[in-house]
C-alpha positions in Angstrom: -11.7 -4.3 18.5 -11.3 -0.8 17.0 -8.3 0.2 15.0 -7.2 2.5 17.7 -7.3 -0.2 20.4 -5.5 -2.7 18.2 -2.6 -0.4 17.5 -2.4 0.9 21.1 -1.6 -2.7 21.9 0.8 -3.3 19.0 2.7 -0.1 19.3 2.0 1.3 22.8 5.1 3.5 23.1 4.4 5.2 19.7 0.7 5.8 20.5 1.6 7.1 24.0 4.1 9.6 22.7 1.7 10.9 20.1 -1.0 11.3 22.8 1.4 13.1 25.1 2.2 15.5 22.3 -1.5 16.2 21.8 -2.0 16.9 25.5 0.9 19.3 25.7 -0.1 21.0 22.4 3.1 19.9 20.6 1.6 17.4 18.1 3.2 17.8 14.7 1.0 19.0 11.8 2.7 16.6 9.3 3.7 13.0 9.7 5.5 10.4 7.6 4.5 6.8 8.4 6.6 4.0 7.1 6.3 0.2 7.4 7.0 -2.8 5.1 3.3 -3.8 5.8 0.8 -1.9 3.7 -2.0 -2.8 6.1 -0.1 -1.6 9.2 1.0 1.7 7.7 -2.4 2.5 6.2 -4.4 1.6 9.3 -2.0 3.5 11.6 -2.7 6.6 9.5 -6.2 6.3 10.8 -4.9 6.1 14.4 -2.8 9.3 13.9 -5.8 11.1 12.4 -7.9 10.1 15.4 -5.3 11.4 17.9 -5.0 14.6 16.0 -8.7 15.1 15.4 -10.7 13.6 18.2 -12.8 16.5 19.6 -13.2 14.8 23.0 -9.5 14.1 23.5 -8.6 16.9 25.9 -11.6 16.2 28.0 -11.2 12.5 28.2 -7.4 12.5 28.2 -7.3 10.0 25.4 -8.8 9.1 22.0 -12.5 8.4 22.4 -12.6 5.9 19.5 -16.4 5.5 19.5 -17.1 9.3 19.3 -18.8 10.5 16.1 -15.6 11.9 14.7 -13.3 8.9 15.4 -15.9 6.4 14.3 -16.3 8.2 10.9 -12.5 8.4 10.5 -12.2 4.6 11.0 -15.1 4.0 8.5 -13.6 6.5 6.0 -16.7 8.7 5.9 -15.4 11.7 7.9 -16.4 14.7 5.9 -13.1 16.5 6.4 -10.9 13.5 5.4 -9.1 14.0 2.1 -7.1 11.2 0.6 -4.7 10.8 -2.4 -3.4 7.6 -3.9 -1.3 6.7 -7.0 -3.3 5.9 -10.1 -2.9 4.9 -13.8 -0.7 2.4 -15.5 2.5 4.0 -14.1 1.0 4.0 -10.6 2.0 7.6 -10.0 0.7 10.7 -8.1 0.6 13.5 -10.6 1.2 17.1 -9.7 -1.8 18.5 -11.7 -2.4 21.7 -13.6 -1.7 24.8 -11.6 -4.9 26.7 -12.5 -7.4 23.9 -12.9 -5.9 20.7 -11.5 -7.6 17.3 -12.3 -9.0 15.2 -9.5 -6.5 12.9 -7.7 -3.5 15.2 -8.2 -1.3 16.9 -5.7 -2.6 20.4 -6.5 -6.3 19.3 -6.3 -5.5 17.6 -3.0 -3.9 20.9 -1.7 -6.9 22.9 -2.9 -9.3 20.7 -0.9 -8.0 22.2 2.4 -8.9 25.7 1.3 -12.6 24.9 1.4 -14.7 26.0 4.4 -15.5 23.2 6.8 -19.2 22.3 7.1 -18.8 21.0 10.7 -17.5 23.5 13.2 -14.5 22.3 15.3 -13.7 19.3 13.1 -10.1 19.1 12.0 -9.1 18.6 8.4 -7.2 15.4 7.8 -5.2 14.7 4.6 -3.6 11.3 3.9 -1.4 10.5 0.9 -1.0 6.7 0.5 2.1 5.3 -1.2 3.5 8.8 -1.2 6.8 7.5 -2.6 5.0 7.5 -6.0 5.2 11.3 -6.1 7.8 12.6 -8.5 10.1 15.5 -7.7 7.7 18.1 -9.1 4.8 16.8 -7.1 6.8 16.7 -3.9 8.0 20.3 -4.5 4.5 21.4 -5.0 3.5 19.9 -1.7 6.4 21.4 0.3 4.8 24.7 1.3 1.7 23.0 2.5 3.7 20.5 4.5 5.7 23.4 6.1 2.7 25.8 6.6 -0.5 23.9 6.4 -3.9 25.6 6.7 -5.2 26.1 10.2 -6.6 23.0 11.9 -5.1 20.7 9.4 -3.1 17.5 9.8 -1.2 15.9 6.9 -0.2 12.3 6.9 2.2 10.7 4.3 2.3 6.9 4.1 4.9 4.8 2.4 6.8 1.5 2.4 9.8 3.2 0.8 10.7 6.4 2.6 14.2 6.7 1.1 12.6 7.4 -2.3 11.3 10.7 -1.0 13.2 13.9 -1.3 15.1 14.9 1.9 13.2 18.2 1.9 9.9 16.2 2.1 11.1 14.0 4.9 12.5 16.8 6.9 9.1 18.6 7.1 7.4 15.6 8.7 7.6 13.8 12.0 8.7 10.3 11.0 7.0 7.2 12.5 8.6 3.9 11.7 6.5 0.8 12.4 8.4 -2.5 12.4 6.6 -5.6 11.0 7.4 -9.2 10.5 9.4 -8.9 7.3 8.2 -9.0 3.7 4.7 -10.1 3.2 2.9 -11.2 0.0 -0.8 -11.1 0.7 -2.2 -10.4 -2.8 -4.9 -12.8 -4.1 -3.4 -16.1 -5.2 0.0 -15.6 -3.5 -0.1 -19.1 -2.0 -1.1 -20.7 -5.3 1.7 -18.7 -7.1 4.4 -20.1 -4.7 3.0 -23.6 -5.2 3.2 -23.2 -9.0 6.7 -21.8 -8.8 7.7 -24.7 -6.6 6.5 -27.1 -9.3 8.2 -25.1 -12.0 11.6 -25.1 -10.3 11.6 -28.5 -8.5 9.1 -31.1 -9.8 8.0 -30.3 -13.3 9.9 -32.6 -15.8 7.7 -32.9 -18.9 5.5 -30.8 -21.1 2.3 -31.8 -19.2 3.5 -30.7 -15.8 5.2 -27.6 -17.1 1.9 -26.5 -18.8 0.0 -27.2 -15.7 2.3 -24.9 -13.7 2.3 -22.2 -16.4 -1.5 -22.2 -16.6 -1.8 -21.7 -12.8 0.6 -18.7 -12.9 -1.3 -17.3 -16.0 -4.6 -17.7 -14.2 -3.4 -15.8 -11.1 -2.0 -13.0 -13.2 -5.2 -12.7 -15.2 -7.4 -12.6 -12.0 -5.6 -9.6 -10.4 -7.7 -6.9 -12.1 -11.0 -8.5 -11.3 -10.0 -9.1 -7.7 -8.8 -5.5 -7.4 -12.2 -4.4 -8.5 -13.9 -6.7 -6.1 -11.6 -5.7 -3.2 -12.0 -1.9 -3.7 -15.8 -2.2 -4.3 -16.1 -4.0 -0.9 -14.0 -1.4 0.8 -16.1 1.5 -0.5 -19.5 -0.2 -0.4 -20.2 0.7 3.3 -18.7 4.1 3.0 -20.8 5.1 0.0 -23.9 3.6 1.6 -23.3 5.6 4.8 -22.7 8.8 2.8 -26.0 8.3 1.0 -27.8 7.7 4.2 -26.3 10.9 5.5 -27.6 12.6 2.3 -24.1 14.1 1.8 -24.1 14.2 -2.0 -20.6 15.8 -2.2 -19.2 13.0 -0.1 -20.9 10.4 -2.3 -19.4 12.0 -5.4 -16.0 12.2 -3.9 -16.1 8.6 -2.7 -17.3 7.3 -6.1 -14.5 9.2 -7.9 -12.0 7.9 -5.4 -13.3 4.3 -6.0 -12.8 4.6 -9.8 -9.2 5.9 -9.3 -8.4 3.3 -6.6 -9.4 0.3 -8.7 -6.6 0.6 -11.3 -4.1 1.7 -8.7 -5.0 -1.4 -6.6 -4.4 -3.6 -9.7 -1.0 -2.1 -10.4 0.0 -2.5 -6.7 -1.0 -6.1 -6.7 0.7 -6.7 -10.1 3.9 -5.2 -8.7 3.6 -7.5 -5.7 2.9 -10.5 -8.0 6.1 -9.8 -10.0 8.1 -9.1 -6.8 6.9 -12.5 -5.4 8.3 -14.3 -8.5 11.6 -12.5 -8.1 11.7 -13.2 -4.4 11.0 -17.0 -4.8 13.6 -17.4 -7.5 16.2 -15.5 -5.5 15.7 -17.8 -2.5 16.4 -20.7 -4.8 19.6 -19.1 -6.0 20.7 -18.4 -2.4 20.1 -22.0 -1.4 22.4 -23.1 -4.3 25.1 -20.8 -2.9 25.2 -22.8 0.3 23.0 -20.5 2.5 21.1 -22.6 5.1 17.3 -22.8 4.7 16.7 -21.3 8.2 18.9 -18.3 7.3 16.9 -17.4 4.2 15.2 -14.0 4.5 12.0 -15.3 3.0 12.0 -19.0 3.6 8.2 -18.9 4.0 7.8 -18.9 0.2 8.7 -22.6 0.3 6.3 -23.5 3.1 7.5 -25.3 6.3 10.2 -27.5 4.8 13.3 -26.9 2.7 12.9 -27.6 -1.1 15.1 -30.1 -2.9 18.6 -29.1 -3.8 19.3 -27.7 -7.3 22.6 -27.1 -9.0 24.2 -23.7 -9.1 23.8 -23.8 -12.9 20.1 -24.4 -12.7 19.6 -21.9 -9.9 21.4 -19.2 -12.0 19.1 -20.0 -14.9 16.0 -19.8 -12.7 17.1 -16.4 -11.5 17.9 -15.1 -14.9 14.5 -16.3 -16.3 12.7 -14.5 -13.5 14.6 -11.3 -14.2 13.8 -11.6 -17.9 10.1 -12.2 -17.1 9.8 -9.2 -14.7 11.5 -6.9 -17.2 9.3 -8.2 -20.1 6.1 -7.7 -18.2 6.9 -4.1 -17.5 6.1 -3.5 -21.1 2.9 -4.0 -23.2 3.5 -7.6 -24.2 1.4 -10.8 -24.3 1.4 -11.7 -20.6 0.4 -15.3 -21.3 3.2 -16.0 -23.8 5.8 -14.4 -21.5 4.8 -16.5 -18.5 4.6 -19.7 -20.5 8.1 -19.0 -21.9 9.4 -18.4 -18.4 8.1 -21.8 -17.2 9.2 -23.8 -20.2 12.7 -22.2 -20.2 13.2 -23.3 -16.6 11.8 -26.8 -17.0 13.7 -27.5 -20.2 
């Protein structure tokens, strides 16, 4: 099933409204898509780009998702698709130098829409993923383009935290809110992490069992970078191969540069999710100690299908405090292994 077909079923009213706007010539030129699910918001950006850009739309009355344009948009090899994502240790989208902006900056992104299209009639599409990672200066640099984009251009901002954006940024976009089934932790090793945290908080009672739990958490943390490399390489493998077959050297170069930028960004995203998962688990333990019923927990799935053993308010408060200390400590350049081992030992003993 294509991305378009899947989301037409998941969000039929949203898709129908967007298509009606395209038919009547009232489709917005800038969108802000928000959802707690990264997969949903990122994939729906593709759907919006297909609705805006499908060259056969007006003839067929709908998106022709197997047309050349829409097929390339779904595969990420559409020549007029320009994307931007946070990069670096701070996982930020930088504004870039005004005269000669570096790649993967707001100003370089804006400049890409000034280039002449090589395919007549194909709409330029710009997508900014995790746009809440733009600072005030970067957002202000984007405002004019959001308000008055180049001809035949659609801009799509994607975020899980729209409230972090400036009101002036939000006001220039048509907002699309996509509900999902609550908070999700789908980074590599999430299930094993919750199991190790369960052991740490509820079953470990000596040095051997504590060390076993600590080693599992350390192993998961250590694997995030390699798994990010593997995941991003898999995402880009087909796109780069297709671009090479098309003999589009500029597309190959652009994809390879984007891959290099995306790897560290993906690692930082998964690391933030890893730390968030630890905080979430420990906070659920604390809420249970305060008398909140298991079925009323906002993220009871971190414990599996059954309620965990009861812990005292004193121990639950200690667990939560240790989690807060660990997350705060790991935001700095410290020995990750020692910090995690201290976290586990302090809880168990």
